[in-house]
Structures are given as structure tokens and as C-alpha cells.
C-alpha positions in Angstrom: -21.6 -16.5 -9.1 -21.4 -17.0 -12.9 -24.9 -18.4 -13.0 -26.1 -15.6 -10.7 -24.6 -12.9 -13.0 -26.0 -14.6 -16.0 -29.5 -14.9 -14.7 -29.8 -11.6 -12.9 -28.0 -9.3 -15.3 -29.9 -6.2 -16.3 -32.6 -6.3 -18.9 -30.7 -3.9 -21.2 -28.2 -6.6 -21.9 -30.8 -9.0 -23.3 -30.7 -9.4 -27.0 -33.1 -12.0 -28.5 -32.1 -14.3 -31.3 -33.3 -12.8 -34.5 -34.9 -15.0 -37.2 -32.3 -13.9 -39.7 -29.5 -15.0 -37.4 -31.3 -18.4 -37.0 -31.6 -18.9 -40.7 -27.9 -18.0 -41.2 -26.9 -20.4 -38.4 -28.6 -23.3 -40.0 -32.1 -24.3 -41.0 -33.5 -26.8 -43.5 -31.0 -28.4 -45.9 -31.5 -26.9 -49.3 -28.0 -27.4 -50.9 -28.5 -30.9 -52.2 -28.6 -29.6 -55.8 -24.8 -29.2 -55.6 -24.4 -32.8 -54.2 -23.4 -35.7 -56.4 -24.8 -38.6 -54.4 -23.0 -41.1 -56.6 -19.7 -39.7 -55.4 -18.8 -41.7 -52.3 -16.6 -39.0 -50.8 -19.3 -36.2 -51.2 -22.0 -38.6 -50.0 -20.2 -39.5 -46.8 -19.2 -36.0 -46.2 -22.8 -34.8 -46.6 -24.2 -37.4 -44.2 -21.4 -36.7 -41.7 -22.4 -33.0 -41.8 -26.0 -33.9 -41.1 -25.0 -36.1 -38.2 -22.7 -33.4 -36.8 -25.6 -30.9 -37.0 -27.8 -33.3 -35.1 -25.1 -33.8 -32.4 -24.5 -30.1 -32.0 -28.2 -29.4 -31.8 -28.7 -32.1 -29.2 -25.9 -30.8 -27.1 -27.2 -27.2 -27.4 -30.7 -28.4 -26.5 -29.5 -30.1 -23.4 -27.6 -27.0 -22.3 -30.5 -24.7 -23.0 -33.0 -27.0 -21.2 -30.7 -27.0 -18.1 -30.8 -23.2 -18.1 -34.5 -23.2 -18.9 -35.2 -25.3 -15.8 -32.9 -23.0 -13.8 -34.8 -19.9 -14.9 -38.2 -21.6 -14.1 -36.9 -22.5 -10.7 -35.9 -19.0 -9.9 -39.3 -17.7 -11.2 -41.0 -20.2 -8.9 -38.9 -19.0 -6.0 -40.0 -15.4 -6.7 -43.6 -16.5 -6.6 -43.0 -18.3 -3.3 -41.4 -15.2 -1.8 -44.2 -12.9 -3.0 -46.8 -15.3 -1.5 -45.2 -15.3 2.0 -47.4 -14.1 4.9 -46.9 -10.5 5.9 -45.1 -11.3 9.1 -42.6 -13.8 7.5 -42.0 -11.4 4.6 -41.2 -8.6 7.1 -38.6 -10.9 8.7 -37.0 -11.6 5.3 -37.0 -7.9 4.5 -35.4 -7.1 7.8 -32.5 -9.5 7.2 -32.2 -8.3 3.6 -32.0 -4.7 4.6 -29.3 -5.4 7.0 -27.3 -7.3 4.4 -27.9 -4.6 1.8 -26.6 -1.9 4.2 -23.6 -4.0 5.2 -22.8 -4.7 1.6 -22.8 -1.0 0.9 -20.5 -0.4 3.9 -18.2 -3.1 2.7 -18.0 -1.7 -0.8 -17.2 1.7 0.7 -14.5 0.3 2.9 -13.0 -1.7 0.0 -13.0 1.4 -2.3 -11.1 3.6 0.2 -7.5 4.4 -0.2 -5.1 2.8 2.3 -3.4 5.1 4.8 -0.1 3.3 4.6 1.8 0.7 2.6 1.0 -2.9 3.5 4.7 -3.6 4.4 4.6 -0.6 6.8 1.3 -1.9 8.3 2.8 -5.4 8.9 5.9 -4.0 10.4 3.9 -1.8 12.8 1.7 -4.7 13.6 4.7 -6.8 14.7 6.0 -4.0 17.0 2.6 -2.8 18.2 3.3 -3.5 21.9 6.7 -1.6 21.8 5.9 1.2 19.3 5.1 3.9 21.9 8.2 2.9 23.9 10.3 3.0 20.7 9.0 6.5 19.9 10.0 7.6 23.4 13.5 6.0 23.2 14.1 7.5 19.7 13.0 10.9 20.8 15.1 10.9 23.9 18.2 9.6 21.9 17.7 12.3 19.3 17.3 15.1 21.8 20.4 13.8 23.7 22.2 13.8 20.3 21.3 17.4 19.8 22.5 18.3 23.3 25.8 16.5 22.7 26.4 18.3 19.5 25.6 21.7 21.1 28.0 20.8 23.9 30.7 20.0 21.4 30.1 23.2 19.6 30.4 25.1 22.9 33.5 23.3 23.9 35.1 23.9 20.5 34.4 27.6 21.0 36.0 27.5 24.5 39.0 25.7 23.1 39.5 28.4 20.5 39.1 31.0 23.2 41.8 29.3 25.4 44.2 29.1 22.5 43.5 32.8 21.7 44.3 33.7 25.4 47.5 31.6 25.3 48.6 33.4 22.1 47.8 36.8 23.6 49.8 35.8 26.8 52.8 34.6 24.7 52.8 37.9 22.7 52.6 39.9 26.0 55.6 37.9 27.4 57.6 38.5 24.3 56.8 42.2 24.3 57.6 42.5 28.1 61.0 40.9 27.5 61.6 43.3 24.6 60.6 46.3 26.7 62.9 45.2 29.6 65.9 45.0 27.3 65.1 48.5 25.9 64.8 49.9 29.4 68.1 48.3 30.4 69.8 49.7 27.4 68.2 53.1 27.9 69.3 53.1 31.6 72.8 52.2 30.6 72.8 55.0 28.0 71.6 57.5 30.6 74.4 56.4 33.0 77.0 56.9 30.2 75.6 60.3 29.4 75.6 61.4 33.0 79.2 60.2 33.5 80.2 62.2 30.4 78.5 65.3 31.8 80.1 64.8 35.2 83.7 64.1 33.9 83.9 66.4 30.9 81.8 69.3 32.1 82.4 68.9 35.8 78.6 68.9 36.4 76.9 67.6 39.5 74.9 64.5 38.2 73.6 63.2 41.5 70.1 64.4 40.9 70.2 62.8 37.4 71.3 59.5 38.8 68.5 59.7 41.4 65.8 60.5 38.8 67.2 57.8 36.5 67.2 55.2 39.3 63.7 56.1 40.3 62.3 55.9 36.7 64.2 52.7 36.0 62.9 51.1 39.2 59.3 52.1 38.4 59.5 50.9 34.8 61.2 47.6 35.7 58.6 47.0 38.4 55.7 47.7 36.0 57.3 45.4 33.4 57.9 42.7 36.0 54.2 42.9 37.1 53.0 42.7 33.5 55.3 39.8 32.8 54.0 37.8 35.8 50.4 38.5 34.8 51.1 37.3 31.3 52.9 34.3 32.6 50.1 33.5 35.0 47.5 34.0 32.1 49.5 31.6 30.0 49.4 28.9 32.6 45.7 29.4 33.4 44.8 29.4 29.7 46.9 26.2 29.1 45.3 24.5 32.1 41.8 25.5 30.8 42.6 24.2 27.4 43.7 20.8 28.8 40.4 20.6 30.8 38.4 21.6 27.7 40.2 18.9 25.6 39.6 16.2 28.2 35.9 17.2 28.5 35.6 17.3 24.7 37.0 13.8 24.5 34.4 12.6 27.0 31.6 14.3 25.0 32.9 12.8 21.8 32.7 9.3 23.4 29.1 10.0 24.4 28.4 11.2 20.9 29.8 8.0 19.4 27.8 5.8 21.8 24.6 7.7 21.3 25.1 7.6 17.5 25.5 3.9 17.7 22.4 3.6 19.8 20.4 5.7 17.3 21.6 3.6 14.4 20.5 0.5 16.3 17.1 1.9 17.1 16.6 3.1 13.5 17.3 -0.4 12.2 15.2 -2.0 15.0 12.1 0.1 14.2 12.8 0.4 10.5 12.6 4.2 10.4 14.9 7.2 10.1 13.6 9.4 12.9 11.3 9.4 15.9 8.9 11.7 14.0 8.6 9.2 11.2 7.9 6.4 13.6 5.3 8.6 15.3 3.7 9.3 12.0 3.6 5.6 11.1 2.1 4.7 14.5 -0.7 7.3 14.1 -1.5 6.0 10.5 -1.4 2.4 11.8 -3.9 3.1 14.5 -6.3 4.7 12.0 -5.7 1.8 9.5 -6.2 -0.8 12.2 -9.5 0.7 13.3 -10.8 0.7 9.8 -9.7 -2.8 9.2 -11.4 -3.9 12.4 -14.6 -2.1 11.1 -14.3 -4.1 7.9 -13.8 -7.3 9.9 -16.9 -6.5 12.1 -18.8 -5.7 8.9 -17.8 -9.1 7.4 -18.8 -10.9 10.6 -22.2 -9.1 10.7 -22.7 -9.8 7.0 -22.0 -13.5 7.5 -24.4 -13.6 10.5 -27.3 -11.9 8.7 -26.6 -13.9 5.5 -26.8 -17.1 7.5 -30.1 -15.9 9.1 -31.6 -15.0 5.8 -30.6 -18.4 4.2 -31.8 -20.2 7.3 -35.2 -18.5 7.0 -35.6 -19.0 3.3 -34.8 -22.7 3.6 -38.1 -23.0 5.5 -40.0 -22.2 2.3 -38.5 -25.0 0.1 -36.9 -22.6 -2.4 -34.7 -24.0 -5.2 -31.7 -21.8 -4.2 -32.1 -19.7 -1.0 -28.4 -18.7 -1.1 -28.7 -16.7 -4.3 -30.9 -14.2 -2.5 -28.1 -13.1 -0.3 -26.6 -11.5 -3.4 -30.0 -10.1 -4.6 -31.2 -8.4 -1.4 -32.4 -5.3 -3.2 -35.1 -7.4 -4.9 -36.3 -8.6 -1.4 -36.8 -5.0 -0.1 -37.7 -3.2 -3.3 -40.8 -4.6 -5.2 -39.8 -2.6 -8.3 -36.5 -4.4 -8.4 -38.2 -7.8 -8.0 -40.6 -6.9 -10.9 -37.7 -5.9 -13.1 -35.8 -9.1 -12.4 -39.0 -11.2 -13.0 -39.6 -9.5 -16.3 -36.0 -9.9 -17.4 -36.1 -13.7 -16.5 -39.4 -14.1 -18.4 -37.8 -12.6 -21.5 -34.9 -15.0 -21.0 -37.2 -17.9 -20.7 -38.9 -16.9 -23.9 -35.6 -16.6 -25.7 -34.4 -20.0 -24.4 -37.7 -21.6 -25.6 -37.1 -20.0 -29.0 -33.6 -21.4 -29.1 -34.7 -24.8 -28.0 -37.4 -24.9 -30.7 -34.9 -23.7 -33.3 -32.3 -26.4 -32.4 -35.0 -29.1 -32.2 -36.2 -28.1 -35.7 -32.6 -28.0 -36.9 -31.9 -31.6 -35.6 -35.2 -32.8 -37.1 -34.4 -31.3 -40.5 -31.0 -33.0 -40.5 -32.5 -36.3 -39.5 -35.2 -36.0 -42.2 -32.6 -35.2 -44.8 -30.7 -38.4 -43.9 -33.9 -40.4 -44.1 -34.8 -38.8 -47.4 -31.4 -39.8 -48.8 -32.1 -43.4 -47.7 -35.5 -43.4 -49.4 -34.4 -41.7 -52.6 -31.2 -43.7 -53.0 -32.0 -47.1 -51.5 -28.7 -48.6 -52.9 -26.8 -46.4 -50.4 -29.3 -46.9 -47.6 -27.5 -49.6 -45.8 -24.2 -47.6 -45.9 -25.9 -44.4 -44.7 -27.7 -46.2 -41.9 -24.4 -47.9 -40.8 -22.9 -44.4 -40.6 -25.8 -43.3 -38.5 -25.4 -46.3 -36.2 -21.7 -45.8 -35.7 -22.3 -42.1 -35.0 -25.1 -42.9 -32.5 -22.8 -45.4 -30.6 -20.0 -42.9 -30.6 -21.8 -39.9 -29.4 -24.9 -41.5 -27.8 -27.4 -39.8 -30.1 
């Protein structure tokens, strides 16, 4: 892919090597006026610099020639593709269009924002077969929990009502007892008063005794009836309260059991409510469908890529695989022309760099030979250095 990007990058990125840069990078040796050849250290250092320049130039030439051959190979591939018969070219374009479209779909899928966190997706994937059942169980348990709470609230209200009735009945009993005592005292007082009237004033009090007896009987009967009603109400309210408390205890047990069930289901499905699990399930289904589309796109992409490479291999191309990544050039002649022009410019630039490094190595070699000629007494020493350097680096 690095070679592909390097070779097929846009033409706007191309910047030729300027002559001024080449001269700054090296060139002919013209600094010998500062060299004292008789100084052994300076002499050896100077020769070593020349040899190092030769080595670096040779390595750079080798690298540039490899890329030069690569560029030539791709240019030749372009000529081969342009020269294909119309029918075969249409087959190539058909596969290239399919790959180009699928590439666009894949990029669109990859650039989308995910509907849910990866951890949530993996969890829903593990419980895919029981997710719907889990939603149903959670919903039923939550609804039952609400019913239990409402029942407890209703029973609590009934319990307060029973206690209120019991308090009212107790108050009525106390009042009835008080009124009975008052009536007895009042009746006794009336008897004393009638006796006084009868004894002291010699009045006939029979009618008074009769009226008092009738009134006392009526009042005592009414008080007795009221007392019995209050007593019965107390017993009924007390019995109702006991029933409510027993029922409340049963409902509380149901509440505890259902709460434990809910806690277990929340842990099992990794969520805090049936609604949240339902939301995750809906997101998971959408995410799963999109991932399946991506997978199908990848499979189709692999298929058409294989078909294109298989077809291009019939034409003895240098690198059929690289055209899988450059399908636009196969379906758009303008793109092919632009790439060809860009690669021609690169080839020219590579040729220029090869020539420059060749000249640089030649200048360094000539400088060494000139030293041998001009200073023959150091010739053997210089040639020995060259020989050692050649054996060491294979120059």
C-alpha cells in the first residue's frame, strides 16, 4: 500500500528536484584549496569523505533505479490496459465499477456513527435468543410490582380505616357508659325529690314515679342499644383489622419475592428496566442489520476484486492487484490520463536524480584519482583506502 500511495498520489504533490538544491546537496569537489594534502589526518579524512559520497550515491542510485523500474512497469501496464479489445475492456470496466461502488458503500458504512456501544452490542448478541423473552419477563415482573405496591397502599388505607372505626367505637362505648351513669344518678335524684314532695308536702307522686320510670326505661334502652352497636362495631373493626394485617403480610412477602426476581432479571440482562432492554434490543437489531450489510459488502468486494485480478492476470501485467485500489482509472479515462501524466513526471524526476547521483559519484571518484595523479607519493596509501572501502561496502 505504501508503494501504491507513493506511485499514485496526486500530481499536485509532485515537486521536482531543483538545480539549486542539487548543487547544495553535492556536486563537483571544489574545496581542495583548503586541504593540506601533506597533513595525513586531513588527507585521509578528505579521501574518506569522497568514498562516503560514492557509497551514498551508489545506494541512492540503486533505490532510484528500483523505483524507476516500478514506474516503467506501471506505465507499461496502463498501455496494455488501454490496448485491450473493446469486449475485454468492457469486462474490466464492469468489475471495476462494481468495486468502485462497493468501496463507496463501505466507506459510507465505516463513517457512520454506531447506534450503541460495542459492549452493549456484544451483550445483546450473547442473549439474542432470549432477549424478547427477557423483555416479556421484565415487563410482567415490573407490572406485577406496581400492582403489589398499589395493593399495599390500598391495604394500608383499609388498616387506617379499621383503626379509625375501632377508635370511634371505643369512644362511643366510653360515652355510653358515662351517659348511663348520669341517667342512673338523675333517676336517683328524681326519686329523692319525689319522696321529699310526698313526705314533706303530702303530695301524690305516683304519676311522677310513673313518668320517671317510663323515661328512665326509654333512656336506658336507647343507651343499651347504642352500647351494643358500639361493642359490635369494635369487634367487627378489630376482626377486619386482623384480616387486613394478615393480607398485608402476604402481599409484603409477594413484594419481597418479586423484588428479588426483578433484581435477578436486572443482573441477568444487564439493564435497569424492561424499557431499557427493549430500547437496546431495537438498537441491536438495527446495528446488526447494518453490520450484516457491511459484511455482505466486504464479501461482494472480495468477489469482484478476485474477478478483476483474475481477468487482469490474463494480460501479463506487472501488478494486476494494484488496480483493485485504482478502479476509478479503469472506468474514467480522464483519471487514467492524469495518473499516466503524473507517473511520467515522476519518471523524469527519477531520471534526473539518477543522473545527478551518477555525476556526483563520478566526481568523487575523479577527485580521488586526481589526488593519486597529483600526489603520487600518497597514491598507494589512497588506493589502499579505496580497496578497503570497496571490500567493506562492495563498491
